[in-house]
N, C-alpha and C positions, 0 to 999 in steps of 0.2 A: 806836857802830861794832862792838863786841865782840856786841851785842843782835842786831845785823843778820846778822852772820855765823853767829850761832848759829840765827838763825830760818832763815836759808839750807842749813846744814847738816841742821837737824831736816826739811825739806822738800826735800830734794834730790832723792829719787826722782821725786817729784810734779812736780818743776821739769823734771827731764830727760824725762819722759814727755810733759809738755805740749809741751817743745820737739819732740819727734819728731811728735806730732799738728800742732802747728801749722806747724812748717816747710814741708811739702809745699803746704798751703794757700798760705800766704806765696809760695811760689815759683810757684805758679800763678798768683795773683794779681797778681805783679811782671811775670811773661811776658805776661799779658793786655793791659797797657798799653805793651810795648816794641814796637819796630818789626820788620819782618819779617827784617832783616838781623842784629839783636841777639838774637833769639830763641835759646835753647838753645847759646848761645855761652857762654865762660867768665867774662862781664860779668853778674853776678846783679842789679844795680841798673840801671834804665832810665836810658839816657844822656839820651833824651827820652821824654816821656809822650805816649801816643797813645791819649786816651780814645775817638777815632773807631773804635778796632777793635770796640767795642760795638755802633756803628751800623751798622759793615760787616758784622757778623753776622745783623742783622735786614736788612738790603738783600739778602743772599745766599742766606738760609735763612728757610723760614716758622715760625720759632721761635714765634711766638705760637698759629699751628695745632697745632705739636706739644706746647706747653704745656697748651692746652685739651684734648686727646686724653689728655694724661697726667692731669691733674686729672680727667676724667671716668672712666678706667680705675681709677685710684686709689681716688676718693671713691665710686663705686658699688661696687667690691669691697671697700672696707671696711665700706660700709652692709649690704651683702648678707650678709658676714660676720658681722657682730654679729647681723641678725635671724636666723640660722640657728644660730650657735654658741653664743649665749648662752643659749637654753633648752636647748640640747643638753648645756651644761656643768652647768646647774642640773639636770637630770634625773640625772646622773652624781654630783653631789655631794652633794645634798639628798634625793632621792627613793628610796626602798627599792623594788625591783623585781627579780626573779628575771633572771639574765643581766647584771646590771651591771658586773660586775667583768670577764666576757668582753668586754665590749662597748668597756670602759676598754683592755683589752689589743689589741683590735683597733685601737681608733684610734692607740694608741703603735705598733703595727706599721706602719699606714698612713703616719706620720711619717717611717719609714726607707725606704720605697719611692721611688727615684729619679725624677723626673718624667718623664724620657725614655724609664722602662717602658712608659708608658701612652700615648706621643706620636702612635704612629702608629693605634691603634684611636679615638683621641680625635679625632685630625684627621679620620679618614674619616667620623666619624660627625657632626661639624660641615660636613664639605662636602657630606654628604648633605642636611643643612639647609639649606644655602646661606648659611653665615655667614662662611665662611673670607673673608679680606679685610676684616673688621670686627673691633671688640674684642670683640664679645659672646661668643665662645668663650672669653676669660679672665675676662669677669666673671658670667655664668650660673652657672658652676660654685660660686660663693661662698655661692649660695642654698642648696647642699646641705650647707654647712660646710665648715670647714677643720681638719684634726686637729690642728696645732700650736695653733692659736687656741682650740679647745675644750680641750684639755689644760691650757693655760697659765689659762684662765678657771676651769677645774675646780679646779685648785689654788688659786686665789684663794677661791673660792666655800666652799671647805673651811673655811677661817678664819673665816667667820662664824658667831657661835654660832648653835646651833640654837633656843635659847630665842627668838630673834625670831620665828622662823617659826612656832614653836608658838603663841605669842602672837596672832600674826596669824590663824592657823587657828582659833583657840577663839573669835575676833572674828566668824568668819564667811568669813573670805576664802580663795577658792578658790587653788589652784595658781598660775594665771596672774595672779590679783590679787597674790597672795602675791609672786610674780616682779618684777612691775611696781613694786609700792609700796614694797615692804620691801627686797627682794634688789639691785634695780638703784642705788637710792641709796647702800647701802653699799659696793655693788662698783664703784662708779664710777673708784677708781685703776687695778684690775685690767682693767676695760674700756678705759680711756684706754691702757694699755699694749697691749694686743691691737691695739687701733685702730690705733695708730702703728706698731707690727711689721708689719701688713698694709698701712697705707698706704706706708710705706718700702720695702717688699718690691715692692709694683706701682709704686712710683715708678721705682724702680732696676731694673725685669725688663726684661731685653732678650730673653731666648729666647723668651718668648711673643709678645711682639709680632713679633719675626724671624719667627717660623712661621707666624702667623696673617695679619699684615698686610704682609708685605714686598712683596705685588703690589701693593698699594694706597697710595701714598703719602700720601693725604688722611687716613689713618687711623694714620700713623707716631705714635709715643710720642717724648719727648724722649731716651731713651736710645738709640732707633733712629735718629734724627735725627743724633744726634750721632756716633754711628758711622759715619754716611754722610758727615757734614761732614767726619771727620776723613781718609776716603779720600779725598775729592774737594780738601782744601786741606791734604794731609800736609806740606807744606812749610811752610805759613803757621802756625806754632804759636802765633803770638800770637792769630791769630783763634780756632785750637782753644782755646785758653784761655779766651778771652773768653766763648764759648760755654759753656764747663764751669762757669763762674761762675756764668753766668746759670742753668744748670742746677741750682747749689747753693743759690742764695739762697732759694729758697722752702722747701726742706726744713728748712736751718738755721733760718729764720725760726719755722717751724711748730715744731721740736724746743724753740727757745728758750722759747716761749709756754706750752709743754705738758711741759718737763721735769719740774717738780715731781710731778704726777700719773704722768709715766712711770716716774721713778725710784721712788716710792712703790709702785706698782703691781709693778715687776719685783721689790721687796724683800719685799713682803707674799707674792709668790706660791711662794716658798721656805719659808715659816715653818712649813708644817704640811702634811703629804702624807695 
């Protein structure tokens, strides 16, 4: 008994933080299986279980279409970001060229610019190309790099010893081959961390889809669809909670399987500047 109390005392802060994070999710899960009358009342445990709330969500809202749009948006944005940001981060971390420090400062400054500042000119540009109402204005910019991802990847690539790259160059590898054959295998944790950051950002993005796809429901994402669902069913919090749980499940599962690489990547990016 004393051993258990000592263990609880040693881990009291971690236990308290865990309860703080788990309690809202548990409340949301329990609300999702309550009746409409019981939801958001003083009773926190379902008096009767209504698993049909989940089927009602599918019946009232095109959740599969929203899910597909979200996966396309998050997946393409992540792939395009990696294609453009990994070479840029490699150039900033491992290549010597004039203006490299200035370029890094510019990238850091770009991280500080609120997206609302560039909203109007970007929207007018995409409108002239006829791409408003689609997800392409949110996906195509990733082909030109993402400031945060470039900075994060650069911080990780700096930690890779230069001797490995020098050995590859001595063996006749060019910079592209060195990047693909040597750097990428060693940088998997950092790449995984950057990819998950971008994927989660796109998955939860509400402002972008609202700006570009609000006029076309066929291209709505889960975040936009949930917001409209909450507006339409604002008194049926059990259905709103069920829809929210359905949106949470994919990202929780993804993080569960990729958490080791994610944590390792985030940890190592701060080792060396």
